[in-house]
N, C-alpha and C positions, 0 to 999 in steps of 0.2 A: 465963504466956502466952508465945507464941513471940517470940524476939528479932528475927525478920525484920520488915521494914517492910512495912506493908500500906496500900493506897490507901483501902479502905473502913473505916469505923468498926468496931471489934471488938465483936461482939454474938453471942449465941446459943451453942449447944453446939458448933458447928463453927468458932468463932472461932479463928484461927491456922491454918486449913487453906486451902491455895491449890489451885485447880483450873484447869487450862488445857484448853480444849476447842476442837475444830475440826470443823465439819460443818454440817448444815442441817436444817431442818424440825423434827420433834417428838421422836422417841425419845431421841436422845442429848442435844440441847440442853435438853429439859425435865428430864432427869435432873440436869443441871448446875444448872438453875434451882432444883430442890428442895434441892440442897445449899446454894445461895446463900440460900434462904429461912431456913436455920438458921445462917447466919453465915459460911459459907465465902466466901472471895474467889474469884470465878469470872471468868476472862478468856476470852471467846470470840473466836477468830480467825476473821475473815470475809474473803472475797475482795474486793479493792478494786474499786469500781464495781459490784459485784453484791450482796455481802452474803449473809446467810442468806436463802434463797429463801422462808422463811416471811414475810418482809417483803412479799412480793407477794400474799399470800393475802387475798382479799376476805372480809368487808366491811371498808371503811375508815372512819376517823373523821378529822376535820380537827383537827389539833393545831398551834397556832402557825403557821397558814397552810400546813401540809403535811399530805398524806394519809398516815395511819399505819394499817397493818393492825391490826385489833383483836385478832387472834390473836397477832400479834407483841407487842403491848402487854402482853398477859397473860403470855405464855410467856417473854418476855425480861426479866422483872422482876428487879431486884437484881443484874444481871450487868453486868460491864464488857465493852466490845467494842473490838477493834482490827482495822484493816485490814492484811492481810499476805498477799501471794501466796506461799503455803506450798510453795515448791519449793526444796529444799535443794541443788539444783545451783548455786544462787547463793550465794556465800560470805556476803554480807551477810545474806541471809535465814537461813542456817544459824546465824550468830552470834546473831541476835535470838531465833530459836526455841530454840536450845540454852540461851540465857540464861534464857528463861522456864522451860524444863524443869528447869534446875538448881535453881530456886527453887520448883518445884511439888511438891505431894504426889501429885496425881492428874492424869493426862492422859487425856482421853476423846475419841474420834473416831468418826465414821461416814462417812469419806470413801471407803473401799474401795480406792482406787488408791494406797495409801501407797508401794508400791515404786517406782512411777513418779515419785514426788516425792522419792525418796531417804530416806524415813523408815522406819527399821528398829528393831524392839524392842530388839535387842541394843545398838545404838548409843545409844539413849535411856537404857538402863540403865547404860551406861558413864558417861554424863553425870551421872546421878542414880541410884545403886544402890538407893535406897529408893522409887523411883517406882512408882506403881501405874498400869499402862496398861490402859485399858478400850476394847476394840474393839466397836462396835455395828454389826450388819449384818442383812440379812434372813435369810440362811441359815447364817451362821457361817463359820468358816475351817477348811480341811481339816486344818491342823496341830493343831487342837483337837478333832478327831473329826468335823468336818462332812462331809457327803456331797460328794465331790470334783466330781461332775458338776453340782452346783447352786450351789456356794459363790461363784462369781463373778457370779451373777445380781444385777441391780439389783432394788431392792425399795422398796415403799411400804407403808403401813399395810394396804391392801387385800390385798397380796400375802402378807403375814404371816398375815392372817386365812384366806386361801384355802389356803396350803400347810400350815398347822397342822391344818386340818380344822374350825376354829371356824366358818368361814363357812357350811359345809354345814349346820350346826345352827340357823342364824338364819332366822327367818321361818316361814311357814305351810307345812304339808305339801303342799298342792296348788299351791304357787307356787315359783318359783326362789328360791334363798337371797337374803337381804337383808343388805347390808353393815352391820355395827354401826357406829354413829356417835356422836360425832365422833371419828374416828381412834383407835378403841378399842385396837387392837393397838399403836399407837405409845405410848400412855400406859401400857399394861401393860408394854411393853418398858422404858419409862423407870423404872418402879418396880423392875424386875429389875436394871437398870443401877445404880441407887442402892444397892440391897442388896449387889450384887457389889462395887461400888467401896468401900463402907464396910467390907466384910469384908476386902478386900485392904489397905485403909488400916490397919485394926487390926492385921493380921498384920505389915505392914511396920513399924509403930511398935514392935511387940513384939520383932521379930527383926532389924530393920535390912535386911531383904531385900525388894526390890520384887516385884511380882506382875504377870503378864500375864493379862488376863481376856477371854474371848470371850462376848459376849451376842448370841444369834440371836433375831430377832423371833418366828419360828415356835415356837421352844422356850419363849420367855417366855409365849406365848399358850397353849401346851399345858398349862402348869401351872394354868390357870384353867378347865379343861374338866371339872372335877368327875367324875372317874372314867371319862370317855369312852374314854380309851386303855386303862385297866385292864379296863373292861367288855369291850372287844374282845379283848385279849390273854389274859385269864383266863377269860372266859365266852363268847367268840365273838359278843358282842352289838354290833351296829352302831347307834350313836345316830342318830336321825332327827329331822327338824323337827316340832315340835308347836305352833308358834305361841306364844301367851301361856299356853295351857293346860299344866298340869304333869301328865303321866301317872302320876307316882309317888305323889301325894297330892293331897287337895283339902279345902276350896276353896283355890285359888291361881290367881287369874286377874284380868283386868280385866273388871268387870261394869258394864253400863250402868244408870244410875240413872233415876228417874222424870223428873228434870229434864234428862236428856240428857247428863250427865257420865259419864266413865269412872272407876270407883272400883276401886283395887287392894285386894283382900282376900286375906289368906293365913293358913292355919292348918296348920302342920306339926307333927306329933306329937300324941299323944292328949291332952296337957294343954291345948294351945290349942284343938284341935278340940272338946274337951268343953265349952269355954266358948263357942265360936263358934256351934255348932248351936242350943243353947237360946236364945242371944241373938237368933237369927233366927226364933224361935218355932217351931222344928222339933222333932220328937220324937226325942230323943237315944237312947232305947231302940231305936227302929226304925232310925234312921239312925246306928247305932253305928259307932265308929271301925274296928273289925275288918272289918265288912262293906263299909264305904264308902271308907276312906282309908288302909288299912294297907299298901298296895302297888299296883303296876300292875293286878293281877288284881282287887282290890277296886274300884279306881277305874273299871275297864272293865266291871264287873259290871252287871247290870240295876239293882240297888239303887243302885250307885254313880252310874250315869247318871241315875237318878231324883233323887238328891240334887243333882246338878249342875243339873238343870232347876229344882228347887225354889229353889236359891240364886239362879239367874238371875231367876226370878220374884219372889223377895223383894226383890232389889235394884231391879228394875223398878218396884216399888210403893213405893219410898222415895226421897226426895230425897237427893242426895249428902251434904249436911251431916248429915242424919239418920242415914245409914249410918255416917258417921264417928263421930258421937256414941255410937251404940249399940255399935259395935265398940270404941271407946275405953273405954267403961264396962266392957266384958267383957274388956278387956286383950287384944284381938285386933289384930294389925298391920293397919293400914288407912291409905290416903291417896288423895286425889283429884289 
């Protein structure tokens, strides 16, 4: 175990790792939280009198006579916090901050305006040559290949969803796109940040050389779009909104039950499909996989549409619990 002194009890696979972070809201702070969950000592620097702006997000709960954001209570777990006006133009601040950096393994931030505060990667690496620096922003930084015209834009979860193209795919075809909630892009970006930070940490531990990492929200979101980019670049296909319905295979939708609940039923691939259709009392020979579910053409075919209508009808004639029980017995994914 590390010889350094730690404030928190040592536990978990990341015991002995120290993370210093500065910023607010979700993407970067939650990445630090996930590291803390597994034993890293995380120190989050917050602005005096202001703090992480996630503290201001409703709804609130009363804790020891004070109103506390429930989002903050969840996302700030297991972390230490300190108030520091992080402007290195002040010698006292620089001394405190560099002292933290010297003892840290990872520094994570999403402040954007680092240069104005006097924070430079090369200076931090002089203080700690093994430091892993992780920058988290909406559009990335131009020195890492980001688009210069947009790199300085401010960003939120919604902006990352929009710029990546993810937002365009959410919702029904006959309506405007619907923002995925809650803060989907922020949490996706947090996972990308954790993966990048740990990759840099492993490299630094092996080589003694620190790393500088750039995480862009829109790029993190792009990885979760299941071939949307490659469908366009390789086949010229532009993805469109389809609501809950999946145009590539069926059944895969929310179906209304007899007792008024929405039930999720999905059957991807011939194996599950061939169990699902008979379980619904339908003729598998007639509604065979090839004709009804083997691809967009099959789903959109006359027989494919007939099957969809039959599934809707079957669900409408069964209570939600009954649907779940039948699908569970047939080993078909289902949930209310």
